[in-house]
Biopython code that builds the backbone (N, CA, C, O; Angstrom):
import numpy as np
from Bio.PDB.StructureBuilder import StructureBuilder

atoms = [
    (1, "MET", "N", (-39.800, 24.805, 51.918)),
    (1, "MET", "CA", (-39.537, 24.905, 53.339)),
    (1, "MET", "C", (-38.332, 25.810, 53.602)),
    (1, "MET", "O", (-38.400, 26.747, 54.399)),
    (2, "GLN", "N", (-37.227, 25.508, 52.915)),
    (2, "GLN", "CA", (-36.031, 26.321, 53.127)),
    (2, "GLN", "C", (-36.203, 27.719, 52.553)),
    (2, "GLN", "O", (-35.616, 28.679, 53.054)),
    (3, "GLN", "N", (-37.008, 27.832, 51.503)),
    (3, "GLN", "CA", (-37.246, 29.145, 50.914)),
    (3, "GLN", "C", (-37.954, 30.068, 51.895)),
    (3, "GLN", "O", (-37.898, 31.290, 51.758)),
    (4, "GLN", "N", (-38.612, 29.487, 52.873)),
    (4, "GLN", "CA", (-39.333, 30.281, 53.847)),
    (4, "GLN", "C", (-38.542, 30.453, 55.132)),
    (4, "GLN", "O", (-39.073, 30.913, 56.143)),
    (5, "GLY", "N", (-37.258, 30.079, 55.085)),
    (5, "GLY", "CA", (-36.397, 30.265, 56.228)),
    (5, "GLY", "C", (-36.458, 29.168, 57.267)),
    (5, "GLY", "O", (-35.907, 29.315, 58.358)),
    (6, "VAL", "N", (-37.118, 28.076, 56.946)),
    (6, "VAL", "CA", (-37.229, 26.962, 57.885)),
    (6, "VAL", "C", (-36.277, 25.863, 57.424)),
    (6, "VAL", "O", (-36.375, 25.364, 56.303)),
    (7, "ARG", "N", (-35.362, 25.501, 58.305)),
    (7, "ARG", "CA", (-34.397, 24.447, 57.973)),
    (7, "ARG", "C", (-34.938, 23.102, 58.417)),
    (7, "ARG", "O", (-35.447, 22.971, 59.530)),
    (8, "PRO", "N", (-34.830, 22.097, 57.548)),
    (8, "PRO", "CA", (-35.268, 20.767, 57.955)),
    (8, "PRO", "C", (-34.357, 20.203, 59.050)),
    (8, "PRO", "O", (-33.157, 20.474, 59.074)),
    (9, "ASN", "N", (-34.939, 19.425, 59.943)),
    (9, "ASN", "CA", (-34.154, 18.794, 61.000)),
    (9, "ASN", "C", (-34.192, 17.278, 60.801)),
    (9, "ASN", "O", (-34.671, 16.790, 59.778)),
    (10, "GLU", "N", (-33.676, 16.534, 61.800)),
    (10, "GLU", "CA", (-33.627, 15.080, 61.641)),
    (10, "GLU", "C", (-35.018, 14.471, 61.500)),
    (10, "GLU", "O", (-35.182, 13.478, 60.792)),
    (11, "ALA", "N", (-36.010, 15.040, 62.150)),
    (11, "ALA", "CA", (-37.377, 14.515, 62.033)),
    (11, "ALA", "C", (-37.924, 14.713, 60.619)),
    (11, "ALA", "O", (-38.588, 13.832, 60.073)),
    (12, "THR", "N", (-37.641, 15.860, 60.043)),
    (12, "THR", "CA", (-38.094, 16.147, 58.683)),
    (12, "THR", "C", (-37.456, 15.188, 57.692)),
    (12, "THR", "O", (-38.140, 14.586, 56.864)),
    (13, "PHE", "N", (-36.136, 15.051, 57.785)),
    (13, "PHE", "CA", (-35.436, 14.155, 56.880)),
    (13, "PHE", "C", (-35.872, 12.704, 57.095)),
    (13, "PHE", "O", (-36.041, 11.961, 56.129)),
    (14, "SER", "N", (-36.053, 12.303, 58.335)),
    (14, "SER", "CA", (-36.478, 10.929, 58.632)),
    (14, "SER", "C", (-37.844, 10.638, 58.024)),
    (14, "SER", "O", (-38.071, 9.553, 57.490)),
    (15, "ALA", "N", (-38.748, 11.601, 58.105)),
    (15, "ALA", "CA", (-40.086, 11.422, 57.531)),
    (15, "ALA", "C", (-40.018, 11.248, 56.018)),
    (15, "ALA", "O", (-40.734, 10.425, 55.448)),
    (16, "LEU", "N", (-39.168, 12.015, 55.384)),
    (16, "LEU", "CA", (-39.027, 11.919, 53.927)),
    (16, "LEU", "C", (-38.382, 10.592, 53.526)),
    (16, "LEU", "O", (-38.810, 9.954, 52.564)),
    (17, "ILE", "N", (-37.357, 10.184, 54.263)),
    (17, "ILE", "CA", (-36.712, 8.887, 53.997)),
    (17, "ILE", "C", (-37.733, 7.768, 54.187)),
    (17, "ILE", "O", (-37.791, 6.836, 53.386)),
    (18, "ASN", "N", (-38.530, 7.858, 55.235)),
    (18, "ASN", "CA", (-39.564, 6.864, 55.496)),
    (18, "ASN", "C", (-40.598, 6.822, 54.368)),
    (18, "ASN", "O", (-41.058, 5.745, 53.988)),
    (19, "ALA", "N", (-40.957, 7.971, 53.841)),
    (19, "ALA", "CA", (-41.923, 8.026, 52.733)),
    (19, "ALA", "C", (-41.365, 7.303, 51.507)),
    (19, "ALA", "O", (-42.083, 6.551, 50.848)),
    (20, "PHE", "N", (-40.090, 7.529, 51.203)),
    (20, "PHE", "CA", (-39.480, 6.837, 50.065)),
    (20, "PHE", "C", (-39.350, 5.340, 50.341)),
    (20, "PHE", "O", (-39.469, 4.529, 49.422)),
    (21, "ALA", "N", (-39.109, 4.972, 51.586)),
    (21, "ALA", "CA", (-39.038, 3.551, 51.942)),
    (21, "ALA", "C", (-40.395, 2.887, 51.706)),
    (21, "ALA", "O", (-40.460, 1.780, 51.172)),
    (22, "LYS", "N", (-41.468, 3.555, 52.098)),
    (22, "LYS", "CA", (-42.814, 2.991, 51.940)),
    (22, "LYS", "C", (-43.213, 2.840, 50.483)),
    (22, "LYS", "O", (-44.058, 2.007, 50.155)),
    (23, "THR", "N", (-42.618, 3.632, 49.610)),
    (23, "THR", "CA", (-42.941, 3.559, 48.185)),
    (23, "THR", "C", (-41.874, 2.802, 47.391)),
    (23, "THR", "O", (-41.796, 2.905, 46.167)),
    (24, "ASN", "N", (-41.051, 2.037, 48.123)),
    (24, "ASN", "CA", (-40.024, 1.183, 47.497)),
    (24, "ASN", "C", (-39.059, 1.953, 46.598)),
    (24, "ASN", "O", (-38.744, 1.521, 45.490)),
    (25, "LEU", "N", (-38.601, 3.091, 47.090)),
    (25, "LEU", "CA", (-37.636, 3.913, 46.361)),
    (25, "LEU", "C", (-36.380, 4.110, 47.226)),
    (25, "LEU", "O", (-36.133, 5.209, 47.723)),
    (26, "PRO", "N", (-35.590, 3.042, 47.403)),
    (26, "PRO", "CA", (-34.429, 3.151, 48.287)),
    (26, "PRO", "C", (-33.366, 4.126, 47.798)),
    (26, "PRO", "O", (-32.679, 4.746, 48.610)),
    (27, "ASP", "N", (-33.220, 4.272, 46.483)),
    (27, "ASP", "CA", (-32.221, 5.214, 45.976)),
    (27, "ASP", "C", (-32.593, 6.651, 46.326)),
    (27, "ASP", "O", (-31.728, 7.457, 46.670)),
    (28, "LYS", "N", (-33.878, 6.964, 46.236)),
    (28, "LYS", "CA", (-34.346, 8.300, 46.626)),
    (28, "LYS", "C", (-34.156, 8.513, 48.128)),
    (28, "LYS", "O", (-33.747, 9.589, 48.565)),
    (29, "ALA", "N", (-34.455, 7.481, 48.908)),
    (29, "ALA", "CA", (-34.254, 7.570, 50.361)),
    (29, "ALA", "C", (-32.790, 7.842, 50.668)),
    (29, "ALA", "O", (-32.469, 8.650, 51.539)),
    (30, "ASN", "N", (-31.905, 7.161, 49.945)),
    (30, "ASN", "CA", (-30.470, 7.355, 50.154)),
    (30, "ASN", "C", (-30.026, 8.755, 49.730)),
    (30, "ASN", "O", (-29.158, 9.350, 50.370)),
    (31, "GLU", "N", (-30.609, 9.278, 48.665)),
    (31, "GLU", "CA", (-30.291, 10.653, 48.239)),
    (31, "GLU", "C", (-30.647, 11.648, 49.339)),
    (31, "GLU", "O", (-29.880, 12.567, 49.623)),
    (32, "VAL", "N", (-31.799, 11.464, 49.948)),
    (32, "VAL", "CA", (-32.228, 12.350, 51.044)),
    (32, "VAL", "C", (-31.260, 12.219, 52.215)),
    (32, "VAL", "O", (-30.893, 13.213, 52.840)),
    (33, "PHE", "N", (-30.853, 10.996, 52.506)),
    (33, "PHE", "CA", (-29.904, 10.752, 53.588)),
    (33, "PHE", "C", (-28.584, 11.480, 53.314)),
    (33, "PHE", "O", (-28.020, 12.106, 54.212)),
    (34, "GLN", "N", (-28.103, 11.397, 52.095)),
    (34, "GLN", "CA", (-26.857, 12.084, 51.730)),
    (34, "GLN", "C", (-27.013, 13.601, 51.847)),
    (34, "GLN", "O", (-26.121, 14.284, 52.350)),
    (35, "LEU", "N", (-28.141, 14.118, 51.385)),
    (35, "LEU", "CA", (-28.416, 15.555, 51.491)),
    (35, "LEU", "C", (-28.447, 15.996, 52.950)),
    (35, "LEU", "O", (-27.929, 17.054, 53.306)),
    (36, "MET", "N", (-29.052, 15.182, 53.770)),
    (36, "MET", "CA", (-29.126, 15.460, 55.202)),
    (36, "MET", "C", (-27.733, 15.656, 55.785)),
    (36, "MET", "O", (-27.475, 16.616, 56.511)),
    (37, "GLN", "N", (-26.854, 14.739, 55.457)),
    (37, "GLN", "CA", (-25.494, 14.819, 55.990)),
    (37, "GLN", "C", (-24.735, 16.007, 55.406)),
    (37, "GLN", "O", (-23.955, 16.652, 56.106)),
    (38, "GLN", "N", (-24.960, 16.294, 54.131)),
    (38, "GLN", "CA", (-24.309, 17.451, 53.502)),
    (38, "GLN", "C", (-24.733, 18.750, 54.181)),
    (38, "GLN", "O", (-23.950, 19.696, 54.270)),
    (39, "GLN", "N", (-25.957, 18.788, 54.650)),
    (39, "GLN", "CA", (-26.469, 19.993, 55.310)),
    (39, "GLN", "C", (-26.122, 20.041, 56.789)),
    (39, "GLN", "O", (-26.542, 20.951, 57.504)),
    (40, "GLY", "N", (-25.355, 19.057, 57.243)),
    (40, "GLY", "CA", (-24.883, 19.069, 58.616)),
    (40, "GLY", "C", (-25.898, 18.614, 59.653)),
    (40, "GLY", "O", (-25.738, 18.876, 60.845)),
    (41, "VAL", "N", (-26.944, 17.930, 59.196)),
    (41, "VAL", "CA", (-27.947, 17.411, 60.124)),
    (41, "VAL", "C", (-27.549, 15.988, 60.475)),
    (41, "VAL", "O", (-27.407, 15.137, 59.597)),
    (42, "ARG", "N", (-27.372, 15.740, 61.749)),
    (42, "ARG", "CA", (-26.914, 14.428, 62.205)),
    (42, "ARG", "C", (-28.079, 13.434, 62.229)),
    (42, "ARG", "O", (-29.098, 13.685, 62.871)),
    (43, "PRO", "N", (-27.924, 12.306, 61.526)),
    (43, "PRO", "CA", (-28.998, 11.308, 61.553)),
    (43, "PRO", "C", (-29.127, 10.672, 62.926)),
    (43, "PRO", "O", (-28.135, 10.459, 63.622)),
    (44, "ASN", "N", (-30.354, 10.374, 63.303)),
    (44, "ASN", "CA", (-30.602, 9.713, 64.585)),
    (44, "ASN", "C", (-31.037, 8.272, 64.332)),
    (44, "ASN", "O", (-31.010, 7.792, 63.199)),
    (45, "GLU", "N", (-31.431, 7.605, 65.383)),
    (45, "GLU", "CA", (-31.855, 6.210, 65.320)),
    (45, "GLU", "C", (-33.003, 6.011, 64.321)),
    (45, "GLU", "O", (-32.995, 5.054, 63.547)),
    (46, "ALA", "N", (-33.979, 6.908, 64.340)),
    (46, "ALA", "CA", (-35.132, 6.795, 63.438)),
    (46, "ALA", "C", (-34.715, 6.971, 61.981)),
    (46, "ALA", "O", (-35.240, 6.297, 61.095)),
    (47, "THR", "N", (-33.777, 7.870, 61.736)),
    (47, "THR", "CA", (-33.301, 8.112, 60.384)),
    (47, "THR", "C", (-32.626, 6.863, 59.821)),
    (47, "THR", "O", (-32.935, 6.410, 58.719)),
    (48, "PHE", "N", (-31.703, 6.324, 60.604)),
    (48, "PHE", "CA", (-31.000, 5.125, 60.151)),
    (48, "PHE", "C", (-31.976, 3.962, 59.965)),
    (48, "PHE", "O", (-31.876, 3.226, 58.984)),
    (49, "SER", "N", (-32.902, 3.792, 60.881)),
    (49, "SER", "CA", (-33.866, 2.693, 60.767)),
    (49, "SER", "C", (-34.727, 2.834, 59.516)),
    (49, "SER", "O", (-35.037, 1.840, 58.859)),
    (50, "ALA", "N", (-35.110, 4.051, 59.189)),
    (50, "ALA", "CA", (-35.914, 4.279, 57.980)),
    (50, "ALA", "C", (-35.125, 3.923, 56.723)),
    (50, "ALA", "O", (-35.667, 3.321, 55.796)),
    (51, "LEU", "N", (-33.850, 4.294, 56.691)),
    (51, "LEU", "CA", (-33.035, 3.983, 55.518)),
    (51, "LEU", "C", (-32.753, 2.485, 55.429)),
    (51, "LEU", "O", (-32.770, 1.912, 54.339)),
    (52, "ILE", "N", (-32.496, 1.858, 56.563)),
    (52, "ILE", "CA", (-32.309, 0.408, 56.584)),
    (52, "ILE", "C", (-33.568, -0.269, 56.057)),
    (52, "ILE", "O", (-33.487, -1.209, 55.268)),
    (53, "ASN", "N", (-34.722, 0.205, 56.490)),
    (53, "ASN", "CA", (-35.990, -0.349, 56.031)),
    (53, "ASN", "C", (-36.172, -0.178, 54.521)),
    (53, "ASN", "O", (-36.693, -1.069, 53.850)),
    (54, "ALA", "N", (-35.744, 0.960, 53.994)),
    (54, "ALA", "CA", (-35.862, 1.195, 52.548)),
    (54, "ALA", "C", (-35.123, 0.125, 51.753)),
    (54, "ALA", "O", (-35.638, -0.378, 50.754)),
    (55, "PHE", "N", (-33.929, -0.219, 52.192)),
    (55, "PHE", "CA", (-33.163, -1.252, 51.495)),
    (55, "PHE", "C", (-33.704, -2.643, 51.798)),
    (55, "PHE", "O", (-33.728, -3.505, 50.919)),
    (56, "ALA", "N", (-34.132, -2.865, 53.018)),
    (56, "ALA", "CA", (-34.649, -4.179, 53.411)),
    (56, "ALA", "C", (-35.912, -4.531, 52.623)),
    (56, "ALA", "O", (-36.065, -5.662, 52.163)),
    (57, "LYS", "N", (-36.810, -3.566, 52.471)),
    (57, "LYS", "CA", (-38.075, -3.808, 51.776)),
    (57, "LYS", "C", (-37.889, -4.134, 50.301)),
    (57, "LYS", "O", (-38.755, -4.758, 49.687)),
    (58, "THR", "N", (-36.785, -3.724, 49.741)),
    (58, "THR", "CA", (-36.543, -3.948, 48.308)),
    (58, "THR", "C", (-35.524, -5.058, 48.082)),
    (58, "THR", "O", (-34.867, -5.122, 47.042)),
    (59, "ASN", "N", (-35.408, -5.933, 49.083)),
    (59, "ASN", "CA", (-34.548, -7.113, 49.008)),
    (59, "ASN", "C", (-33.077, -6.759, 48.751)),
    (59, "ASN", "O", (-32.406, -7.388, 47.933)),
    (60, "LEU", "N", (-32.602, -5.756, 49.457)),
    (60, "LEU", "CA", (-31.198, -5.342, 49.386)),
    (60, "LEU", "C", (-30.589, -5.408, 50.790)),
    (60, "LEU", "O", (-30.193, -4.384, 51.346)),
    (61, "PRO", "N", (-30.515, -6.623, 51.366)),
    (61, "PRO", "CA", (-30.042, -6.730, 52.747)),
    (61, "PRO", "C", (-28.596, -6.294, 52.935)),
    (61, "PRO", "O", (-28.240, -5.790, 54.000)),
    (62, "ASP", "N", (-27.766, -6.475, 51.930)),
    (62, "ASP", "CA", (-26.373, -6.064, 52.075)),
    (62, "ASP", "C", (-26.253, -4.539, 52.161)),
    (62, "ASP", "O", (-25.441, -4.017, 52.924)),
    (63, "LYS", "N", (-27.068, -3.833, 51.375)),
    (63, "LYS", "CA", (-27.076, -2.363, 51.463)),
    (63, "LYS", "C", (-27.621, -1.926, 52.828)),
    (63, "LYS", "O", (-27.121, -0.978, 53.434)),
    (64, "ALA", "N", (-28.655, -2.634, 53.298)),
    (64, "ALA", "CA", (-29.205, -2.328, 54.625)),
    (64, "ALA", "C", (-28.138, -2.525, 55.690)),
    (64, "ALA", "O", (-28.037, -1.739, 56.631)),
    (65, "ASN", "N", (-27.344, -3.580, 55.536)),
    (65, "ASN", "CA", (-26.282, -3.854, 56.501)),
    (65, "ASN", "C", (-25.180, -2.793, 56.439)),
    (65, "ASN", "O", (-24.587, -2.457, 57.464)),
    (66, "GLU", "N", (-24.907, -2.269, 55.254)),
    (66, "GLU", "CA", (-23.923, -1.176, 55.127)),
    (66, "GLU", "C", (-24.384, 0.039, 55.931)),
    (66, "GLU", "O", (-23.581, 0.686, 56.602)),
    (67, "VAL", "N", (-25.668, 0.344, 55.860)),
    (67, "VAL", "CA", (-26.218, 1.465, 56.626)),
    (67, "VAL", "C", (-26.120, 1.172, 58.119)),
    (67, "VAL", "O", (-25.818, 2.063, 58.914)),
    (68, "PHE", "N", (-26.374, -0.075, 58.495)),
    (68, "PHE", "CA", (-26.257, -0.492, 59.893)),
    (68, "PHE", "C", (-24.824, -0.278, 60.391)),
    (68, "PHE", "O", (-24.615, 0.206, 61.503)),
    (69, "GLN", "N", (-23.853, -0.636, 59.573)),
    (69, "GLN", "CA", (-22.446, -0.444, 59.947)),
    (69, "GLN", "C", (-22.126, 1.049, 60.098)),
    (69, "GLN", "O", (-21.439, 1.452, 61.036)),
    (70, "LEU", "N", (-22.629, 1.858, 59.167)),
    (70, "LEU", "CA", (-22.418, 3.304, 59.239)),
    (70, "LEU", "C", (-23.055, 3.874, 60.508)),
    (70, "LEU", "O", (-22.488, 4.749, 61.163)),
    (71, "MET", "N", (-24.219, 3.372, 60.837)),
    (71, "MET", "CA", (-24.917, 3.798, 62.049)),
    (71, "MET", "C", (-24.033, 3.594, 63.274)),
    (71, "MET", "O", (-23.893, 4.488, 64.109)),
    (72, "GLN", "N", (-23.447, 2.424, 63.366)),
    (72, "GLN", "CA", (-22.585, 2.122, 64.498)),
    (72, "GLN", "C", (-21.316, 2.963, 64.472)),
    (72, "GLN", "O", (-20.849, 3.411, 65.520)),
    (73, "GLN", "N", (-20.755, 3.182, 63.289)),
    (73, "GLN", "CA", (-19.545, 4.009, 63.171)),
    (73, "GLN", "C", (-19.802, 5.437, 63.639)),
    (73, "GLN", "O", (-18.919, 6.087, 64.198)),
    (74, "GLN", "N", (-21.025, 5.916, 63.405)),
    (74, "GLN", "CA", (-21.362, 7.282, 63.805)),
    (74, "GLN", "C", (-21.844, 7.370, 65.249)),
    (74, "GLN", "O", (-22.266, 8.431, 65.709)),
    (75, "GLY", "N", (-21.777, 6.243, 65.957)),
    (75, "GLY", "CA", (-22.112, 6.248, 67.378)),
    (75, "GLY", "C", (-23.589, 6.263, 67.701)),
    (75, "GLY", "O", (-23.981, 6.607, 68.816)),
    (76, "VAL", "N", (-24.413, 5.890, 66.732)),
    (76, "VAL", "CA", (-25.849, 5.828, 66.965)),
    (76, "VAL", "C", (-26.188, 4.381, 67.313)),
    (76, "VAL", "O", (-25.906, 3.462, 66.544)),
    (77, "ARG", "N", (-26.788, 4.198, 68.460)),
    (77, "ARG", "CA", (-27.083, 2.850, 68.953)),
    (77, "ARG", "C", (-28.372, 2.314, 68.307)),
    (77, "ARG", "O", (-29.417, 2.962, 68.370)),
    (78, "PRO", "N", (-28.290, 1.136, 67.693)),
    (78, "PRO", "CA", (-29.499, 0.556, 67.095)),
    (78, "PRO", "C", (-30.473, 0.088, 68.175)),
    (78, "PRO", "O", (-30.069, -0.341, 69.256)),
    (79, "ASP", "N", (-31.757, 0.180, 67.859)),
    (79, "ASP", "CA", (-32.776, -0.310, 68.782)),
    (79, "ASP", "C", (-33.351, -1.626, 68.252)),
    (79, "ASP", "O", (-32.875, -2.160, 67.250)),
    (80, "LYS", "N", (-34.359, -2.134, 68.919)),
    (80, "LYS", "CA", (-34.955, -3.409, 68.521)),
    (80, "LYS", "C", (-35.597, -3.333, 67.148)),
    (80, "LYS", "O", (-35.590, -4.314, 66.405)),
    (81, "VAL", "N", (-36.152, -2.180, 66.802)),
    (81, "VAL", "CA", (-36.758, -2.008, 65.484)),
    (81, "VAL", "C", (-35.692, -2.169, 64.405)),
    (81, "VAL", "O", (-35.911, -2.843, 63.398)),
    (82, "THR", "N", (-34.550, -1.551, 64.623)),
    (82, "THR", "CA", (-33.452, -1.646, 63.662)),
    (82, "THR", "C", (-33.021, -3.091, 63.491)),
    (82, "THR", "O", (-32.900, -3.581, 62.368)),
    (83, "PHE", "N", (-32.791, -3.769, 64.599)),
    (83, "PHE", "CA", (-32.367, -5.162, 64.529)),
    (83, "PHE", "C", (-33.431, -6.030, 63.859)),
    (83, "PHE", "O", (-33.103, -6.848, 62.999)),
    (84, "ASN", "N", (-34.683, -5.868, 64.234)),
    (84, "ASN", "CA", (-35.749, -6.683, 63.644)),
    (84, "ASN", "C", (-35.864, -6.469, 62.142)),
    (84, "ASN", "O", (-36.101, -7.414, 61.391)),
    (85, "THR", "N", (-35.698, -5.234, 61.710)),
    (85, "THR", "CA", (-35.754, -4.936, 60.281)),
    (85, "THR", "C", (-34.636, -5.670, 59.542)),
    (85, "THR", "O", (-34.861, -6.260, 58.485)),
    (86, "LEU", "N", (-33.439, -5.627, 60.104)),
    (86, "LEU", "CA", (-32.305, -6.315, 59.469)),
    (86, "LEU", "C", (-32.462, -7.828, 59.504)),
    (86, "LEU", "O", (-32.180, -8.508, 58.517)),
    (87, "ILE", "N", (-32.908, -8.351, 60.629)),
    (87, "ILE", "CA", (-33.107, -9.795, 60.744)),
    (87, "ILE", "C", (-34.124, -10.265, 59.701)),
    (87, "ILE", "O", (-33.915, -11.280, 59.038)),
    (88, "ASN", "N", (-35.213, -9.531, 59.563)),
    (88, "ASN", "CA", (-36.218, -9.872, 58.552)),
    (88, "ASN", "C", (-35.645, -9.793, 57.140)),
    (88, "ASN", "O", (-35.932, -10.644, 56.299)),
    (89, "ALA", "N", (-34.837, -8.771, 56.887)),
    (89, "ALA", "CA", (-34.244, -8.616, 55.552)),
    (89, "ALA", "C", (-33.391, -9.821, 55.188)),
    (89, "ALA", "O", (-33.492, -10.346, 54.079)),
    (90, "PHE", "N", (-32.557, -10.255, 56.116)),
    (90, "PHE", "CA", (-31.696, -11.400, 55.820)),
    (90, "PHE", "C", (-32.486, -12.708, 55.783)),
    (90, "PHE", "O", (-32.135, -13.621, 55.036)),
    (91, "SER", "N", (-33.525, -12.804, 56.566)),
    (91, "SER", "CA", (-34.372, -13.998, 56.520)),
    (91, "SER", "C", (-35.067, -14.112, 55.168)),
    (91, "SER", "O", (-35.094, -15.188, 54.570)),
    (92, "GLN", "N", (-35.626, -13.014, 54.689)),
    (92, "GLN", "CA", (-36.302, -13.013, 53.396)),
    (92, "GLN", "C", (-35.335, -13.271, 52.247)),
    (92, "GLN", "O", (-35.724, -13.808, 51.210)),
    (93, "ALA", "N", (-34.077, -12.887, 52.435)),
    (93, "ALA", "CA", (-33.061, -13.111, 51.399)),
    (93, "ALA", "C", (-32.449, -14.517, 51.513)),
    (93, "ALA", "O", (-31.479, -14.850, 50.832)),
    (94, "LYS", "N", (-33.045, -15.318, 52.387)),
    (94, "LYS", "CA", (-32.594, -16.700, 52.595)),
    (94, "LYS", "C", (-31.134, -16.762, 53.051)),
    (94, "LYS", "O", (-30.329, -17.553, 52.559)),
    (95, "GLN", "N", (-30.831, -15.876, 54.027)),
    (95, "GLN", "CA", (-29.510, -15.839, 54.647)),
    (95, "GLN", "C", (-29.685, -15.993, 56.167)),
    (95, "GLN", "O", (-29.431, -15.059, 56.928)),
    (96, "PRO", "N", (-30.125, -17.188, 56.597)),
    (96, "PRO", "CA", (-30.413, -17.368, 58.020)),
    (96, "PRO", "C", (-29.192, -17.227, 58.922)),
    (96, "PRO", "O", (-29.330, -16.827, 60.078)),
    (97, "ASP", "N", (-28.012, -17.543, 58.424)),
    (97, "ASP", "CA", (-26.816, -17.393, 59.254)),
    (97, "ASP", "C", (-26.577, -15.933, 59.613)),
    (97, "ASP", "O", (-26.231, -15.613, 60.751)),
    (98, "LYS", "N", (-26.763, -15.056, 58.645)),
    (98, "LYS", "CA", (-26.582, -13.621, 58.905)),
    (98, "LYS", "C", (-27.687, -13.112, 59.842)),
    (98, "LYS", "O", (-27.433, -12.297, 60.730)),
    (99, "ALA", "N", (-28.903, -13.599, 59.633)),
    (99, "ALA", "CA", (-30.001, -13.209, 60.518)),
    (99, "ALA", "C", (-29.706, -13.633, 61.955)),
    (99, "ALA", "O", (-29.937, -12.867, 62.891)),
    (100, "ASN", "N", (-29.204, -14.834, 62.128)),
    (100, "ASN", "CA", (-28.872, -15.328, 63.463)),
    (100, "ASN", "C", (-27.716, -14.538, 64.081)),
    (100, "ASN", "O", (-27.720, -14.258, 65.280)),
    (101, "GLU", "N", (-26.747, -14.189, 63.270)),
    (101, "GLU", "CA", (-25.617, -13.368, 63.753)),
    (101, "GLU", "C", (-26.124, -12.038, 64.310)),
    (101, "GLU", "O", (-25.672, -11.586, 65.362)),
    (102, "LEU", "N", (-27.051, -11.425, 63.609)),
    (102, "LEU", "CA", (-27.628, -10.162, 64.076)),
    (102, "LEU", "C", (-28.444, -10.361, 65.350)),
    (102, "LEU", "O", (-28.424, -9.518, 66.246)),
    (103, "PHE", "N", (-29.159, -11.478, 65.423)),
    (103, "PHE", "CA", (-29.924, -11.785, 66.624)),
    (103, "PHE", "C", (-28.987, -11.919, 67.838)),
    (103, "PHE", "O", (-29.281, -11.416, 68.923)),
    (104, "GLN", "N", (-27.876, -12.595, 67.633)),
    (104, "GLN", "CA", (-26.907, -12.749, 68.711)),
    (104, "GLN", "C", (-26.330, -11.397, 69.133)),
    (104, "GLN", "O", (-26.153, -11.134, 70.322)),
    (105, "LEU", "N", (-26.041, -10.549, 68.158)),
    (105, "LEU", "CA", (-25.526, -9.208, 68.450)),
    (105, "LEU", "C", (-26.564, -8.396, 69.221)),
    (105, "LEU", "O", (-26.222, -7.666, 70.151)),
    (106, "MET", "N", (-27.816, -8.522, 68.836)),
    (106, "MET", "CA", (-28.880, -7.795, 69.525)),
    (106, "MET", "C", (-28.970, -8.210, 70.991)),
    (106, "MET", "O", (-29.186, -7.369, 71.864)),
    (107, "GLN", "N", (-28.806, -9.487, 71.260)),
    (107, "GLN", "CA", (-28.872, -9.969, 72.643)),
    (107, "GLN", "C", (-27.699, -9.457, 73.496)),
    (107, "GLN", "O", (-27.821, -9.338, 74.715)),
    (108, "GLN", "N", (-26.588, -9.163, 72.860)),
    (108, "GLN", "CA", (-25.420, -8.658, 73.589)),
    (108, "GLN", "C", (-25.568, -7.198, 73.971)),
    (108, "GLN", "O", (-24.896, -6.719, 74.885)),
    (109, "GLN", "N", (-26.437, -6.494, 73.278)),
    (109, "GLN", "CA", (-26.554, -5.052, 73.515)),
    (109, "GLN", "C", (-27.620, -4.702, 74.512)),
    (109, "GLN", "O", (-27.828, -3.525, 74.807)),
]
sb = StructureBuilder()
sb.init_structure("model")
sb.init_model(0)
sb.init_chain("A")
sb.init_seg("    ")
for serial, (resi, resn, name, xyz) in enumerate(atoms, 1):
    if name == "N":
        sb.init_residue(resn, " ", resi, " ")
    sb.init_atom(name, np.array(xyz, "f"), 0.0, 1.0, " ", f" {name:<3s}", serial, name[0])
structure = sb.get_structure()
């Protein structure tokens, strides 16, 4: 793509991160996310949600929560999909208190 003079944008990177999330490869998804930022492409809501999903699907709720925190630090507002993904991750990890905390935060926003 880049060899042909076409630069990837947030949609391109988000699609690739989502593909790695669907194939349970969160480390690869994170590598793409890091590359995205190195290339100066600002992640959007879909990008962060895809990366959160990559960690959530592989039972890594704490890593998913780290991405959620980074999302907020970068001023990207989480949507219901983001919150639901995190709530499910903590529920599956048998951390209902954390899931409830996120639910309460979602209601405040």
